[in-house]
N, C-alpha and C positions, 0 to 999 in steps of 0.2 A: 262833440260835446254840446249839450244844450245850453248851459250857462256856466259861468265861472271862468276860470283861466283856460287858455288854449293848450293844445297838445304840445306845441313847441316850447311854451313857457314851462310846463311841467317837465318835459324832457330835459330842458336846459338845467333846471333846478336839480334834477336827479342824475345828470351826467350821462344820459342815454339818448338814443336816436328817437325822434318823434314817432317813427313808425311803430316802435315798441309800445308807446302809450296808446296809439290808435288801435293796435292789436288787442291790448288789455281792455280797452273800452268796448270794442266790438264783442269780445268774448263775454264780458260782463253783461252787455245788453242782450245777448243771445241766450246765455245760460245762467245768469246771476253769479253768485259767489262760486258755484261749482265750475263755471267757465274759467275761473282764475286759478284753479288747482293745477299743480305741476302734472303734466301728462307725459313728460319724457321718461323713457324707460319702462313704461307700463305696456307690456306686450299683451296682445289680445288672445293669445293661446299658448299652450305649452311648447317650449322650445323656440318661440318666436321672439323677434327683437334682436338687436345687436348689443352685445355687452359693451360698456364703456371701456375704451382702451386706456384712458387716463382719468384718474379721479379729478374732480373739480378742485382747483386751488382754493383753500379756505378763504383767502382774502377776496377772491372773485365771487365766491358763493355769498359771502357776507354782503358785499356791495350789491349783488343782484337781489338778495332778499330784502335789504334795506330799501332799495328802489321800489320793490313790489309793495312793501308795507306803506311807504309814503304815498304811492299811487292809490292804494286802497283807502287810505285816510282821506285823500282828496275826493275820491269818488263818493264816499259815504257822507261827506259834507254837502254834496250837491242836493 
């Protein structure tokens, strides 16, 4: 991060590991907002990719999405 709060501070506030914050920043710096889009489950061709064996728990999904939104808000304030 160039300025503002550090990775670990953001991660602690969001309840996630600091490496996730670093990954988001790296993707954002390389690809902009497109780099932050969900890429899981997007197969590159017909019949490719592995289907999910278990759907994501709604509470887990909400927590993940809330963390992503908070991170984006913080990035956009920079």
